Every structure is written in structure tokens, then in C-alpha cells.
C-alpha positions in Angstrom: 89.6 -7.3 -76.7 88.2 -10.7 -77.6 89.6 -12.2 -74.4 88.1 -9.4 -72.3 84.6 -10.1 -73.8 85.0 -13.8 -73.2 85.9 -13.2 -69.6 82.9 -10.9 -69.1 80.6 -13.5 -70.7 81.9 -16.2 -68.4 81.5 -14.0 -65.3 78.0 -13.1 -66.3 77.1 -16.8 -66.8 78.7 -17.6 -63.4 76.7 -14.9 -61.6 73.5 -16.2 -63.3 74.3 -19.7 -62.2 74.9 -18.7 -58.6 71.8 -16.5 -58.4 69.5 -19.2 -59.9 71.1 -21.8 -57.6 70.2 -19.8 -54.6 66.7 -19.0 -55.8 65.7 -22.4 -57.3 68.0 -24.7 -55.5 67.6 -23.3 -52.0 65.0 -20.6 -51.8 62.2 -22.3 -53.7 62.5 -25.8 -52.0 62.7 -24.0 -48.6 59.5 -22.0 -49.4 57.6 -25.2 -50.5 58.8 -26.9 -47.3 57.5 -24.0 -45.2 54.2 -24.0 -46.9 53.9 -27.8 -46.4 54.3 -27.2 -42.6 51.1 -25.2 -42.5 48.6 -26.9 -40.1 46.3 -29.1 -42.3 49.0 -29.7 -44.8 51.9 -31.0 -42.7 50.4 -34.5 -42.3 50.1 -35.1 -46.0 53.5 -33.5 -46.7 55.1 -35.9 -44.3 53.6 -39.0 -46.0 50.3 -39.3 -44.3 51.9 -41.7 -41.8 49.4 -43.5 -39.5 50.6 -44.2 -35.9 49.2 -46.5 -33.3 50.4 -46.0 -29.7 53.1 -43.7 -31.0 54.5 -46.2 -33.5 54.1 -45.8 -37.3 52.1 -48.7 -38.8 51.8 -47.5 -42.4 50.6 -44.7 -44.7 47.0 -43.9 -45.4 48.0 -43.3 -49.0 49.9 -46.6 -49.6 48.3 -50.0 -49.4 49.8 -52.9 -47.5 49.2 -56.6 -47.0 47.5 -58.1 -43.9 48.9 -61.6 -43.9 50.8 -64.0 -41.6 54.5 -64.9 -42.0 53.5 -67.5 -44.7 51.7 -64.9 -46.7 48.2 -66.2 -45.9 45.5 -63.7 -45.3 44.7 -63.0 -41.6 41.0 -63.7 -41.1 40.5 -61.0 -38.5 41.6 -58.2 -40.9 40.0 -56.7 -44.1 42.2 -57.6 -47.0 43.6 -55.1 -49.5 43.4 -55.0 -53.2 46.0 -57.1 -55.0 49.2 -55.4 -55.9 51.7 -55.9 -58.8 54.3 -53.5 -57.3 57.4 -55.5 -56.6 56.4 -58.2 -54.1 53.3 -56.2 -53.2 52.9 -52.5 -52.3 56.6 -51.7 -52.8 56.8 -47.9 -53.2 60.2 -48.3 -54.9 58.6 -50.6 -57.6 55.3 -48.9 -58.2 53.6 -50.0 -61.4 51.2 -52.4 -63.0 51.7 -55.9 -64.4 51.5 -54.4 -68.0 49.1 -57.3 -68.9 46.0 -56.2 -70.8 42.7 -57.6 -72.0 44.3 -59.7 -74.6 46.4 -61.6 -72.1 44.3 -64.8 -72.0 46.8 -67.6 -72.8 49.2 -68.9 -70.1 52.8 -69.5 -70.8 55.0 -71.7 -68.5 55.8 -69.7 -65.3 53.8 -66.7 -66.4 50.0 -67.0 -66.1 47.9 -64.7 -68.2 45.9 -61.8 -66.7 42.8 -63.8 -67.2 44.1 -66.8 -65.2 45.4 -64.5 -62.5 41.9 -63.0 -62.2 40.3 -66.5 -62.1 42.7 -67.8 -59.5 42.3 -64.7 -57.2 38.5 -65.0 -57.5 38.6 -68.6 -56.2 41.0 -67.6 -53.4 38.8 -64.7 -52.3 35.7 -66.9 -52.5 37.3 -69.6 -50.3 38.3 -67.0 -47.7 35.0 -65.2 -47.6 32.5 -68.0 -48.2 31.1 -67.2 -51.5 31.3 -68.5 -55.1 34.4 -67.8 -57.1 32.8 -68.4 -60.5 33.0 -65.6 -63.0 32.7 -65.2 -66.8 35.6 -66.6 -68.9 36.9 -68.7 -66.0 37.0 -72.5 -65.6 36.0 -74.2 -62.4 39.6 -74.9 -61.5 40.5 -71.2 -61.7 42.2 -70.6 -65.1 41.1 -68.8 -68.2 38.4 -70.6 -70.2 40.2 -70.3 -73.5 40.2 -72.6 -76.5 42.6 -72.9 -79.4 40.5 -73.8 -82.4 42.5 -75.4 -85.3 41.2 -75.8 -88.8 40.6 -74.2 -92.2 39.8 -70.5 -92.1 37.7 -68.1 -94.1 39.0 -64.8 -95.6 38.4 -63.1 -92.3 40.7 -65.5 -90.4 37.9 -67.3 -88.6 38.0 -71.1 -88.4 35.1 -72.5 -90.4 35.6 -76.3 -89.9 37.4 -77.1 -86.7 39.6 -80.2 -86.8 41.1 -79.9 -83.4 40.1 -77.9 -80.2 42.3 -77.6 -77.2 41.7 -75.9 -73.8 45.1 -74.1 -73.8 45.2 -73.2 -70.1 44.4 -76.7 -68.8 47.5 -78.9 -69.2 47.1 -82.6 -69.4 45.9 -84.7 -67.5 43.3 -82.0 -66.6 39.7 -82.5 -67.7 38.7 -79.7 -70.2 36.0 -77.4 -68.9 34.1 -78.0 -72.1 33.4 -81.4 -73.5 33.0 -80.4 -77.2 33.1 -77.3 -79.4 31.1 -77.2 -82.6 31.0 -81.0 -82.7 34.7 -81.5 -82.0 35.9 -83.0 -78.8 37.9 -80.6 -76.6 41.3 -81.9 -75.5 43.7 -80.8 -72.7 46.9 -79.0 -73.6 49.9 -81.3 -74.0 53.0 -79.7 -72.3 55.5 -78.6 -74.9 53.0 -78.5 -77.8 52.5 -75.3 -79.8 48.9 -74.2 -80.4 49.6 -70.8 -81.8 48.3 -71.9 -85.2 44.8 -72.1 -83.7 42.3 -69.3 -83.3 42.1 -68.2 -79.7 38.4 -68.3 -78.5 37.6 -67.2 -74.9 34.4 -68.9 -73.7 32.2 -66.6 -71.5 30.0 -69.3 -69.9 26.9 -68.5 -67.8 28.6 -67.6 -64.5 27.9 -64.3 -62.8 30.8 -62.8 -60.7 30.1 -62.6 -57.0 33.6 -61.4 -56.2 34.1 -57.6 -57.1 36.6 -56.6 -59.7 38.9 -54.7 -57.3 39.3 -58.0 -55.3 40.9 -59.7 -58.3 42.7 -56.9 -60.2 45.6 -54.7 -59.2 45.6 -51.0 -59.6 47.7 -49.2 -62.2 50.3 -48.0 -59.6 50.0 -51.1 -57.4 49.8 -49.0 -54.2 46.0 -48.4 -53.9 45.2 -48.2 -50.2 41.4 -48.5 -50.8 38.9 -51.1 -51.7 35.3 -50.7 -52.9 32.4 -50.9 -50.4 31.3 -54.0 -52.3 34.6 -55.8 -51.5 34.4 -54.6 -47.9 30.9 -55.9 -47.5 32.0 -59.3 -48.8 34.5 -59.5 -46.0 32.3 -58.4 -43.1 31.0 -61.8 -42.0 34.5 -63.3 -42.0 36.0 -60.5 -40.0 33.1 -60.5 -37.5 33.4 -64.2 -37.0 37.1 -64.1 -36.5 36.7 -61.4 -33.9 33.5 -62.7 -32.3 31.7 -59.5 -33.1 28.2 -58.8 -34.4 28.4 -58.4 -38.2 26.2 -55.2 -37.9 28.9 -53.7 -35.7 31.6 -54.4 -38.2 29.3 -53.2 -41.0 28.7 -49.9 -39.2 32.5 -49.5 -38.8 32.9 -50.0 -42.6 30.3 -47.3 -43.2 32.2 -44.9 -40.9 35.3 -45.4 -42.9 33.7 -45.2 -46.4 34.5 -42.0 -48.3 32.3 -40.8 -51.2 33.4 -39.5 -54.6 36.0 -36.7 -54.5 34.2 -33.4 -54.9 31.0 -35.4 -55.3 31.7 -36.6 -58.8 35.3 -37.8 -59.2 36.1 -41.5 -58.8 34.1 -44.0 -56.8 33.2 -44.5 -53.1 36.1 -46.2 -51.3 37.1 -47.7 -48.0 40.6 -47.1 -46.6 41.8 -50.6 -45.5 44.5 -49.6 -43.0 42.3 -47.1 -41.2 39.5 -49.6 -41.0 41.7 -52.3 -39.6 43.1 -50.0 -37.0 39.6 -49.0 -36.0 38.8 -52.7 -35.7 41.7 -53.3 -33.3 40.6 -50.4 -31.2 37.1 -51.9 -31.1 38.5 -55.2 -29.8 37.3 -58.7 -30.4 
């Protein structure tokens, strides 16, 4: 009797397994696939692939680089937002750098987030003919951060500095600041440990001309869009490289600028791939 009950229980479990497999493993995926083939949805379901002359050149949902074989930006194309996904825009390695606002001190072979932002700002400025200065950055493109060493008060703040070091400027670099609270600022000697010092970022008086999305990667690293401000920064460079009137290029940017989703979600954005394809169709 017990064996008979055991057999019935196993047969019931097997029937349930087979039925659920057919419904959830075959029927449901097939239903979703059929829905995805409805006109208006099929393009997105298939990856939003963009084709030129019948050949796929990318996805409108995933960013990509517009560089030469040496990784240098192509002047005739609008450049995308930086990416921390793999070697850049790798869908199999989507993710951020995991560096946050407190990442301000460089370590050998691993620049801080602040230094990455400062370096990118100078690179963008050089490419697009503007100033790369921005708050908390030195003139040579690293984080303007001091390690202040000396006696501290009960709150942990140094009250009488005895040594001040620009920790992101290894010797023989000239420190971005000559002195701090009456103490001469020195460059960082390779191999020395300044962790005993209080870390003090120096804001400076610079105002950023390069937009934030030009120097920071998105959380997923696959952002296909840039801000209208970053697109505007690139207009003159692209127009010159293509021998076009800047107003023509600017109008093309406007045509490929999307507003906030549903009118209030997110920010206006420009799809870089679609804009560059439109530029190629325009010529120049």
C-alpha cells in the first residue's frame, strides 16, 4: 500500500513537470516571441539593430566608439560618452568602474575617479578646442588633492600642518599649489606612504566648460546617448572636418535630439550612432 502511494505521488509529480515544461518552457516563450513580432515591436525585440546599405553597423540602444585603429577619436564623427564596460561598450561586460566620490587619491596603475575625470576633460578640450579646466583638477590633468600631515584636533582635522604633499603629482612634478596654510607643498615621492595625512581636495576657481557626460561613464557602460551640451561642444570640430557649415551640423543635431521620456523622465539626449549615420548621408 505504501509503495502504491509512492508510485502515484511520483507519477503526479512527473505529470506536473511535463505540463509545466510545455506551458512555461515552450508555450510562454513562444507566445512572448510572437508578441515581439508585432509591427512596431519587432525592431526593438531584435536588438534595435541599425543598418546602412543593408549591413548592420550597431544598435541604437548600445553605444560604441568612433575611433581609428590606434584608438584616437575620429574628428569627423561625434564622440560617445566614456565607457567602463570591458574595453568599452562591451555588452558582455556591462557595468561601472565602481569608483565613487571618495576615489580621489591615485595608486600605481589605478588612477582615481577624480583623476580620470580630470584627464578626460583635458583630452576632450584638446579635441574640441575649449578649456579642460574644472574644479578639483590640476592644470596637468590629475586630481588636485593634498595630504596634510600634522597634529589633529578631537574631530580628526589637522590643526598645525607640518608637511603638505600633492599626492597625485609624483616628483619631479611641480605641485599645483605653492603653499597651504603657510607650509610649502611638495610633490609625492614614489614609494612613500602619505596615508597618515588628512586628505584635502582643493576646489580652485575653475569653471567646467566640458559637460559631465563627456568625462564620466554611465552606470551600465553602454549608454548610446550624449547630452545636447556635449553635442554642441563637438559641432565646430565635426563641421570643420567635413567642410560643412556649423549651422547645418547644428540643425542635424537638433533633429536627432530626443526630449525627456513622457515629458518628465530623464534628460534630453542625442543618439550618437544615428547622428553619425545622418552625417555620413549628408556627406562632407
